[in-house]
C-alpha positions as CSV (number, residue, x, y, z in Angstrom):
1,X,-7.2,11.9,-40.5
2,X,-3.8,10.3,-39.8
3,X,-2.4,9.8,-36.2
4,X,1.2,9.3,-35.3
5,X,3.1,9.0,-32.0
6,X,6.6,10.6,-31.8
7,X,9.2,10.2,-29.0
8,X,11.0,13.4,-29.9
9,X,9.6,16.9,-30.6
10,X,12.5,17.7,-32.9
11,X,10.6,15.9,-35.6
12,X,7.8,18.5,-35.3
13,X,8.4,22.0,-36.5
14,X,8.0,24.5,-33.7
15,X,5.8,26.8,-35.8
16,X,3.4,23.9,-36.5
17,X,3.2,22.9,-32.8
18,X,2.8,26.4,-31.5
19,X,0.0,27.1,-33.9
20,X,-2.1,24.7,-31.9
21,X,-1.4,26.5,-28.6
22,X,-2.8,29.4,-26.7
23,X,-0.6,32.4,-26.2
24,X,-1.5,32.4,-22.5
25,X,0.3,29.2,-21.6
26,X,4.0,29.2,-22.2
27,X,4.5,25.7,-20.9
28,X,2.7,24.2,-23.9
29,X,5.0,25.8,-26.3
30,X,7.4,23.7,-28.4
31,X,10.4,25.5,-26.8
32,X,9.5,24.5,-23.3
33,X,8.6,20.8,-24.0
34,X,11.4,20.3,-26.5
35,X,13.8,21.9,-24.1
36,X,13.0,19.3,-21.4
37,X,13.9,16.6,-24.0
38,X,17.1,17.9,-25.4
39,X,18.5,18.7,-21.9
40,X,17.7,15.2,-20.6
41,X,15.2,16.4,-18.0
42,X,12.6,14.0,-19.5
43,X,14.1,10.8,-20.8
44,X,14.0,7.0,-20.2
45,X,16.6,7.6,-17.5
46,X,14.4,10.1,-15.6
47,X,11.3,7.9,-16.1
48,X,9.5,10.3,-18.4
49,X,9.5,8.9,-22.0
50,X,7.9,11.2,-24.6
51,X,5.1,9.7,-26.6
52,X,3.4,12.7,-28.1
53,X,0.3,12.1,-30.1
54,X,0.0,14.0,-33.4
55,X,-3.0,14.3,-35.7
56,X,-2.5,15.1,-39.4
57,X,-4.9,15.9,-42.2
58,X,-3.7,12.8,-44.1
59,X,-0.9,10.3,-44.4
60,X,1.4,12.9,-46.1
61,X,1.8,14.6,-42.7
62,X,2.1,18.0,-44.2
63,X,-0.7,19.6,-42.1
64,X,-0.7,19.2,-38.3
65,X,-4.2,19.5,-37.0
66,X,-3.9,18.5,-33.4
67,X,-1.6,17.1,-30.7
68,X,-1.5,15.7,-27.2
69,X,1.6,16.1,-25.0
70,X,2.0,12.6,-23.6
71,X,4.5,10.5,-21.7
72,X,5.1,6.9,-20.5
73,X,5.8,7.0,-16.8
74,X,7.6,4.5,-14.6
75,X,7.0,6.4,-11.3
76,X,4.8,9.2,-10.1
77,X,7.4,11.9,-9.3
78,X,7.0,15.4,-10.7
79,X,3.2,15.2,-11.4
80,X,1.6,17.1,-8.5
81,X,-1.5,14.9,-8.6
82,X,-0.7,12.2,-6.2
83,X,-1.5,8.6,-6.9
84,X,1.0,6.8,-4.7
85,X,-1.8,5.0,-2.8
86,X,-3.2,3.7,-6.1
87,X,0.2,2.3,-7.0
88,X,0.4,0.7,-3.6
89,X,-3.0,-0.9,-4.0
90,X,-1.9,-2.4,-7.3
91,X,1.2,-3.8,-5.7
92,X,-0.7,-5.3,-2.9
93,X,-3.0,-7.0,-5.4
94,X,0.0,-8.4,-7.2
95,X,-0.4,-6.1,-10.2
96,X,1.9,-3.6,-11.9
97,X,0.8,0.0,-11.8
98,X,3.8,1.1,-13.9
99,X,4.2,1.8,-16.7
100,X,1.3,4.2,-16.9
101,X,0.5,6.8,-19.6
102,X,0.4,10.5,-18.7
103,X,-1.0,13.5,-20.6
104,X,0.7,16.5,-18.8
105,X,3.4,19.1,-18.8
106,X,6.3,17.6,-16.9
107,X,7.0,19.1,-13.4
108,X,4.5,21.9,-14.1
109,X,1.2,22.1,-12.1
110,X,-0.4,24.7,-14.4
111,X,-3.9,24.2,-15.8
112,X,-4.4,24.4,-19.6
113,X,-5.6,22.7,-22.7
114,X,-4.4,19.2,-23.3
115,X,-6.2,18.6,-26.5
116,X,-4.3,20.9,-28.8
117,X,-6.0,21.9,-32.0
118,X,-5.6,24.6,-34.6
119,X,-8.3,27.3,-33.8
120,X,-9.6,27.5,-37.4
121,X,-9.9,23.8,-37.9
122,X,-13.3,22.4,-39.2
123,X,-14.6,19.3,-37.5
124,X,-13.1,20.1,-34.2
125,X,-15.2,17.6,-32.3
126,X,-14.2,14.7,-34.6
127,X,-10.5,15.7,-34.0
128,X,-10.9,15.8,-30.2
129,X,-12.7,12.4,-30.2
130,X,-10.0,10.9,-32.4
131,X,-7.2,12.2,-30.1
132,X,-8.9,10.8,-27.0
133,X,-9.6,7.5,-28.6
134,X,-6.0,7.2,-29.7
135,X,-4.6,7.9,-26.2
136,X,-6.8,5.1,-24.8
137,X,-5.7,2.9,-27.6
138,X,-2.1,3.7,-26.9
139,X,-2.6,2.8,-23.3
140,X,-4.0,-0.5,-24.2
141,X,-1.3,-1.3,-26.7
142,X,1.5,-0.5,-24.3
143,X,-0.1,-2.6,-21.5
144,X,-0.2,0.5,-19.3
145,X,-2.3,0.2,-16.2
146,X,-3.9,3.6,-16.6
147,X,-4.1,6.8,-18.5
148,X,-4.0,10.2,-16.6
149,X,-4.8,13.7,-17.9
150,X,-3.4,16.3,-15.4
151,X,-4.4,19.9,-14.9
152,X,-6.9,19.9,-17.6
153,X,-8.9,23.1,-18.4
154,X,-12.7,23.0,-17.9
155,X,-13.5,22.4,-21.5
156,X,-11.1,19.4,-21.7
157,X,-12.4,18.1,-18.3
158,X,-16.0,18.1,-19.4
159,X,-15.1,16.3,-22.7
160,X,-13.2,13.6,-20.7
161,X,-16.0,13.3,-18.2
162,X,-18.5,12.6,-21.0
163,X,-16.3,9.8,-22.1
164,X,-16.4,8.1,-18.7
165,X,-13.0,9.3,-17.3
166,X,-13.0,9.7,-13.6
167,X,-12.6,13.3,-12.7
168,X,-10.5,14.2,-9.7
169,X,-10.7,17.7,-8.1
170,X,-7.7,19.6,-6.7
171,X,-7.0,23.0,-5.4
172,X,-4.6,25.8,-5.9
173,X,-4.4,29.5,-4.8
174,X,-4.6,32.1,-7.6
175,X,-4.9,35.9,-7.7
176,X,-7.1,37.7,-10.1
177,X,-6.8,41.3,-11.2
178,X,-10.0,43.2,-10.6
179,X,-8.8,46.3,-12.5
180,X,-6.6,47.7,-9.7
181,X,-4.8,50.9,-10.5
182,X,-1.9,50.0,-8.2
183,X,-0.9,47.8,-5.3
184,X,-2.3,50.3,-2.8
185,X,-5.8,50.0,-4.3
186,X,-5.4,46.2,-4.1
187,X,-4.6,46.5,-0.4
188,X,-7.7,48.6,0.2
189,X,-9.7,45.5,-0.5
190,X,-8.2,43.8,2.6
191,X,-9.6,44.0,6.1
192,X,-7.5,46.2,8.4
193,X,-5.6,43.4,10.2
194,X,-4.4,41.7,7.0
195,X,-3.7,45.0,5.3
196,X,-1.4,46.0,8.2
197,X,0.3,42.6,8.1
198,X,1.2,42.9,4.4
199,X,2.5,46.5,4.8
200,X,4.6,45.3,7.8
201,X,6.1,42.4,5.8
202,X,7.0,44.7,2.9
203,X,8.5,47.2,5.3
204,X,10.7,44.6,6.9
205,X,12.2,43.7,3.6
206,X,13.1,47.4,3.0
207,X,14.5,47.8,6.5
208,X,16.8,44.8,5.9
209,X,18.4,46.9,3.2
210,X,16.9,44.8,0.4
211,X,15.7,46.3,-2.9
212,X,13.5,44.6,-5.4
213,X,13.6,44.7,-9.2
214,X,11.9,42.9,-12.0
215,X,14.0,41.6,-14.9
216,X,12.9,40.0,-18.1
217,X,14.7,37.0,-19.6
218,X,16.3,39.0,-22.3
219,X,17.9,41.2,-19.6
220,X,19.5,38.3,-17.8
221,X,23.2,37.5,-18.0
222,X,24.9,34.2,-17.3
223,X,25.5,35.2,-13.7
224,X,21.8,35.6,-13.2
225,X,21.0,32.2,-14.6
226,X,23.8,30.7,-12.4
227,X,22.1,32.3,-9.3
228,X,18.6,31.2,-10.4
229,X,19.8,27.6,-10.7
230,X,21.7,27.8,-7.4
231,X,18.5,29.1,-5.7
232,X,16.4,26.4,-7.3
233,X,18.7,23.6,-6.1
234,X,18.9,25.1,-2.7
235,X,15.1,25.3,-2.3
236,X,14.7,21.7,-3.6
237,X,17.3,20.3,-1.2
238,X,15.9,22.2,1.8
239,X,12.5,20.6,1.2
240,X,13.9,17.1,0.6
241,X,12.5,17.1,-2.9
242,X,13.9,15.9,-6.3
243,X,15.9,18.1,-8.6
244,X,14.0,17.6,-11.8
245,X,15.7,20.3,-13.8
246,X,19.3,20.6,-14.7
247,X,21.6,23.5,-15.5
248,X,21.4,22.9,-19.2
249,X,17.6,23.5,-19.1
250,X,18.1,26.9,-17.6
251,X,20.5,27.7,-20.4
252,X,17.9,26.5,-22.9
253,X,15.2,28.7,-21.4
254,X,17.6,31.7,-21.5
255,X,18.2,31.1,-25.2
256,X,14.7,30.1,-26.4
257,X,12.2,31.6,-24.0
258,X,13.7,34.9,-22.9
259,X,10.5,36.9,-23.7
260,X,8.4,34.7,-21.5
261,X,10.7,34.8,-18.4
262,X,10.0,37.3,-15.6
263,X,12.4,37.3,-12.7
264,X,11.7,39.0,-9.4
265,X,15.2,39.7,-7.9
266,X,16.1,40.8,-4.4
267,X,19.4,42.6,-3.9
268,X,21.4,43.6,-0.8
269,X,23.7,46.2,-2.2
270,X,25.1,44.7,-5.3
271,X,24.5,41.1,-4.2
272,X,21.6,39.0,-5.5
273,X,20.2,37.4,-2.3
274,X,17.0,35.9,-3.6
275,X,15.0,35.5,-6.8
276,X,11.7,34.0,-8.1
277,X,11.5,32.6,-11.7
278,X,8.2,33.3,-13.3
279,X,6.8,32.7,-16.8
280,X,4.5,35.1,-18.6
281,X,1.6,34.4,-20.9
282,X,-0.5,36.9,-22.8
283,X,-2.7,37.6,-19.7
284,X,-1.2,35.6,-16.9
285,X,1.9,35.3,-14.8
286,X,3.0,31.8,-13.5
287,X,5.3,31.5,-10.5
288,X,7.5,28.5,-10.7
289,X,10.8,28.5,-8.7
290,X,12.3,30.6,-6.0
291,X,15.3,30.6,-3.6
292,X,17.4,32.7,-1.3
293,X,21.0,32.7,-0.1
294,X,19.8,32.9,3.5
295,X,16.7,33.6,5.4
296,X,15.4,37.2,5.5
297,X,12.2,38.1,7.4
298,X,9.2,38.2,4.9
299,X,11.4,38.1,1.8
300,X,9.7,34.9,0.5
301,X,6.3,36.7,0.5
302,X,7.7,39.8,-1.2
303,X,9.7,37.9,-3.8
304,X,7.1,35.3,-4.6
305,X,3.8,37.1,-4.2
306,X,3.7,40.9,-3.6
307,X,6.2,41.9,-6.3
308,X,4.6,39.5,-8.7
309,X,1.1,40.8,-8.0
310,X,2.4,44.4,-8.4
311,X,3.9,43.5,-11.7
312,X,0.6,42.0,-12.9
313,X,-1.2,45.2,-11.9
314,X,1.3,47.5,-13.6
315,X,1.2,45.4,-16.8
316,X,-2.5,44.8,-16.8
317,X,-2.2,41.0,-16.5
318,X,-5.5,39.3,-15.4
319,X,-4.2,36.4,-13.3
320,X,-1.3,35.2,-11.2
321,X,-0.8,31.6,-10.4
322,X,1.8,30.9,-7.7
323,X,2.2,27.2,-8.0
324,X,0.8,24.1,-6.2
325,X,-0.4,24.0,-2.6
326,X,0.3,26.7,0.0
327,X,-2.5,27.6,2.4
328,X,-0.3,30.6,3.5
329,X,-1.1,32.2,0.1
330,X,-4.6,32.9,1.3
331,X,-3.7,35.8,3.6
332,X,-1.7,37.3,0.8
333,X,-4.8,37.7,-1.4
334,X,-4.7,34.5,-3.5
335,X,-8.0,32.6,-3.4
336,X,-8.7,28.8,-3.7
337,X,-9.3,27.7,-7.3
338,X,-10.4,24.3,-8.5
339,X,-8.0,22.2,-10.6
340,X,-8.9,19.0,-12.4
341,X,-7.4,15.7,-13.6
342,X,-9.0,12.9,-15.5
343,X,-8.2,9.2,-15.1
344,X,-8.8,5.9,-17.0
345,X,-7.8,2.6,-15.5
346,X,-7.7,-0.6,-17.5
347,X,-8.8,-2.9,-14.6
348,X,-12.5,-2.5,-14.0
349,X,-12.2,-3.2,-10.3
350,X,-9.6,-0.5,-9.7
351,X,-11.5,1.8,-12.0
352,X,-14.6,1.5,-9.7
353,X,-12.5,2.0,-6.6
354,X,-10.8,5.1,-7.9
355,X,-14.1,6.5,-9.0
356,X,-15.5,6.1,-5.4
357,X,-12.3,7.6,-4.0
358,X,-12.4,10.6,-6.3
359,X,-16.1,11.3,-5.5
360,X,-15.4,11.5,-1.8
361,X,-12.2,13.5,-2.3
362,X,-14.1,16.0,-4.4
363,X,-16.6,16.6,-1.7
364,X,-13.7,17.2,0.8
365,X,-11.9,19.6,-1.6
366,X,-15.1,21.6,-2.2
367,X,-15.6,21.9,1.5
368,X,-12.0,22.9,2.0
369,X,-12.3,25.6,-0.6
370,X,-15.5,27.0,1.1
371,X,-13.7,27.1,4.5
372,X,-10.7,28.9,2.9
373,X,-12.9,31.5,1.3
374,X,-14.6,32.1,4.7
375,X,-11.2,33.0,6.0
376,X,-10.2,35.2,3.0
377,X,-8.5,38.4,4.0
378,X,-10.8,40.7,2.1
379,X,-13.3,43.2,3.5
380,X,-16.8,42.0,3.5
381,X,-18.3,42.9,0.1
382,X,-14.9,43.5,-1.4
């Protein structure tokens, strides 16, 4: 087995990379990751330096067996697993926390495989072990303070746990399709108070003269992408956040990932007044960005949650993930769901401190999830 690190996915054929990926996670696709690179969203200037790990059958590099999407980071922005306090502790001890090594999808808090491997490969365990060993070796060779695997699926999490990585627990709110015939049947699972609230919120949007429609990426014209980027920037600025994506990346998505894009659009007459940009996998819908030209009562809930859930029901999709955080999602029918990350720190003292911290944090997160489920909007027994 031959390993190689590349700083540019243009050197890897898209077909070879995509053969390692699940159809249900569009963010692992070559088009998404490469698009971030060619448009400059990830680069040395933005503090995300690609260092993708590749595993080949032999030194000829004809057969790609596995890969790990990896980056050198010089800050902790755009990760959604917060380690600022760890960086501060390093600084107080007179040590450098950056650079660090990160296995993740930039700016995308979506759980998925991080050890990419061809489904039919023999010796899968040897390949996974080799990939993990190479990431740690890379961290040591680059004098990185640490190595972090973000939003790992359960299988990857358990593999990393068995190799003494510290596992950190997080929480998101996800919706699951229980075979509902339509949105009304879904609402029947709610208790009366929350069912009335959702009906009232949807009615307020209609009474404001706003109509909703779902558009797929191949249906979108340049004016739609202009509006989507404008909405994205507006929402980012309103929240005092950082604009990670540029306009060129939206154009790249329009050209290369049209079939994966699902846009929930809100119109007042002929004007597009709000929209949510989603990505579709084989059985899932992922909400990513939204924005509006001005505030409309309940339009955020309709655009980002209700219309998306209705789309999933109509298309038979099993899951809707609406992004990071958001306790307000609970009353809209999305339930707390565990997320995971795995961490290796080169300094044994800090490794022990982080392990103690993560243990206590995990207990708190599990308690939080239990409390949230106790306040779920569903009827007892539903």
